[in-house]
C-alpha positions, -999 to +999 in steps of 0.1 A: -073-544+127-042-557+145-017-533+152+016-539+132+044-564+152+083-557+150+080-593+129+058-570+102+078-538+100+106-561+088+124-565+122+150-596+122+139-627+144+174-617+166+162-582+175+128-594+180+133-619+204+158-594+222+129-571+226+106-596+238+128-605+266+126-573+277+086-573+278+084-552+242+062-568+219+037-540+200+065-511+185+046-478+196+033-453+170+070-434+160+079-468+155+058-479+129+056-449+112+098-449+109+111-482+114+101-496+076+122-466+062+152-469+082+157-504+070+153-498+037+184-470+042+165-439+035+169-410+051+144-401+078+128-366+094+111-377+121+086-351+149+080-367+179+072-354+214+092-365+243+089-401+258+069-417+224+090-444+219+123-430+195+150-442+207+140-473+199+125-462+165+158-454+153+179-482+175+162-511+165+171-510+128+199-490+133+211-525+152+196-549+119+213-526+093+248-529+111+273-559+108+298-572+137+323-574+110+326-545+098+350-511+105+340-490+137+327-469+149+301-478+123+269-453+137+271-421+155+245-411+173+246-372+186+224-361+221+223-329+237+231-340+274+246-366+296+218-383+312+201-387+273+233-404+258+232-428+292+197-436+284+202-442+247+229-466+252+209-483+278+178-488+253+201-502+227+225-523+248+203-555+247+192-554+207+230-543+201+242-572+220+218-597+202+235-590+171+272-589+183+275-553+183+294-531+208+280-493+225+299-467+236+292-439+254+311-406+253+299-370+274+317-351+294+322-351+331+341-384+333+373-395+324+381-389+288+410-418+283+390-446+290+362-434+270+386-431+241+394-463+239+359-479+241+344-455+216+372-464+191+364-503+195+327-497+193+299-502+165+280-478+177+290-444+192+263-424+211+282-391+222+273-350+233+289-327+211+312-312+229+333-343+244+330-359+203+348-327+197+376-334+224+383-366+211+381-361+173+409-330+183+427-353+198+425-376+170+413-406+196+383-413+175+377-411+133+343-405+116+355-419+083+333-454+087+301-438+098+274-455+078+246-442+102+244-408+118+215-398+141+208-366+154+182-369+183+164-340+201+180-318+174+155-288+182+171-287+220+207-291+207+202-257+186+183-244+218+217-252+239+241-236+211+258-267+200+247-260+159+283-248+152+298-280+168+271-304+154+283-289+119+316-294+125+310-333+133+285-337+107+315-322+081+334-352+091+312-379+085+310-393+053+289-379+027+273-413+015+256-418+048+222-430+062+207-393+082+181-397+109+168-367+121+149-369+151+132-335+167+097-324+187+097-300+157+103-295+122+095-258+116+120-231+117+158-235+123+152-271+132+138-278+095+161-255+079+193-282+097+173-314+090+171-301+049+213-295+054+217-327+069+196-354+047+192-361+013+155-370-002+147-372+034+111-396+043+094-373+068+071-384+096+053-367+119+038-385+152+014-355+162+000-355+196-034-367+196-067-355+211-065-386+234-028-388+243-036-352+257-063-361+280-042-382+297-027-354+311-046-325+337-032-290+331-035-269+358-028-229+362-019-217+392-021-181+392-002-166+426+026-138+438+062-152+444+056-149+483+034-175+476+052-203+449+070-224+481+034-228+501+016-235+467+045-260+465+044-279+493+009-282+492+011-299+459+037-322+473+017-331+505-009-343+485-017-379+488-022-385+456+009-376+442+036-398+432+069-394+415+072-360+409+093-337+385+099-297+393+114-275+371+134-241+378+148-222+358+185-222+373+211-239+390+213-222+417+174-219+423+174-255+424+196-261+448+177-238+469+143-250+461+160-284+476+172-271+510+138-247+514+118-282+506+142-304+533+129-277+559+093-286+551+105-321+557+100-328+522+132-348+508+140-337+473+170-339+451+186-317+425+199-321+392+218-297+370+245-284+352+272-281+377+264-314+394+291-339+389+282-368+365+287-391+400+261-365+414+234-364+388+235-400+384+231-407+422+201-380+420+187-401+390+190-435+406+171-425+441+146-407+416+141-441+397+141-463+428+121-438+450+143-431+470+131-402+468+101-386+450+108-352+441+136-343+416+140-305+414+159-298+374+167-273+355+157-278+319+188-289+302+196-311+329+163-324+328+162-330+287+174-368+291+153-378+321+133-404+312+118-419+340+089-441+343+057-432+365+060-399+368+028-385+381+032-349+385+056-320+366+052-287+387+063-257+367+078-240+398+092-212+374+077-208+343+089-223+310+108-204+282+080-205+255+058-236+242+082-261+232+099-258+268+065-262+281+054-294+258+090-311+268+086-305+302+049-321+309+055-346+284+073-366+312+043-374+327+011-390+316+030-419+291+021-449+278-015-445+283-010-436+321-025-403+339-008-373+351-005-339+360+009-308+346+008-279+373+020-245+365+029-215+386+019-182+371+030-149+381+017-116+374+042-103+350+041-144+334+000-140+325+002-129+291+031-153+276+016-186+297-018-175+288-002-175+249+016-212+256-022-223+273-040-206+240-015-222+213-022-258+233-054-256+237-054-251+269-072-218+272-102-234+296-078-244+321-059-212+318-091-194+328-101-217+354-068-209+371-076-170+368-110-177+383-098-199+410-075-170+422-103-143+418-122-166+445-095-169+467-093-130+466-123-122+474-126-151+504-094-127+515-112-101+515-140-111+535-163-123+504-178-158+498-146-177+487-168-199+468-143-223+445-118-222+470-123-256+482-124-268+447-090-258+435-062-277+453-040-254+437-047-230+466-018-219+489-026-226+522-011-216+556+025-207+547+012-202+512+005-166+517+039-156+540+070-148+523+089-182+523+105-182+490+128-155+492+135-129+463+135-136+431+141-173+432+144-186+400+134-156+385+165-151+366+171-163+328+207-178+324+218-203+296+231-237+306+255-258+285+266-296+295+288-315+276 
């Protein structure tokens, strides 16, 4: 049986043609699940992983449901980070333009006055909660005409501490509205907020299938803190590697790691919350263009990054839980491509990382990493060292010397970004 087309889902010919002009003709799974319900005017709860195509899942029907001659803004999309807000606008621009709709972005780090003028006139406003509240308090924008509210990456919005701001914003949107709630999980607090914001919502779960999981090869590298930089250098010098995203825990750790990679003749750029918007845009542009093939980022800053053809995701610092691991590694192996997720595991992180691996069905891969470390230990003690050559993650050369300094990326900090 052939797959449904956008037209089969009820999308207008105008929007179908605008998608086709971008080479988009076949809906992704989450789009097939969601679009018809959104077009029907229903509230929707959608659980879908990063990189699954959810922006067009709400953007395509949103363009068809709004009228260009109506009061503005008619739709509000809330996103947790500047980068994600900008990428949503980029995705929506073509289909919105085809329907004579305007889209404006609202986020911190840039001039407020011009943003306020554009947002007040736009049919669709895509905003981060902090900056939107600034505009609301200044009375530069009002939400009384919003017909459709979209809350994107809702679980991460909660993780970042935006719940009070989102609650205040939602309270200013008319109760008679359509609400679309997208999240990587609908359990726990995210599920409670989904119930609070929606009415008689239709729920869709786009689960990660065994086939899609197989598109990413997961490896766990057990080492000491002194060996982390050497192991990373070894990974980045692999000729099979392409565009690579390296995750660290702190802003300072990101900058420090970029400098240390530079001493190894491995150019990289950093992205984190202390960078200005212009600096973040330049870093992302260099990464997307291939001018630099390694981007070092914190979880918060990388949340909105949706760059094609990332071949490797490297967890230089351990993720803060299962969901963080999924969000990080989910940036590779997309759209039928293969990818690699490499996680460095220190001794005091073994239990937690083992639990994450087990929850995700990766216990075998985690065990292989531990066996590889045991084989390397035997080799260093004069044993056979068998297996060392079979594991690319084995640190070589300066990977056994103290290269990273003390505590690089080990401190936990909360980063918040408007």
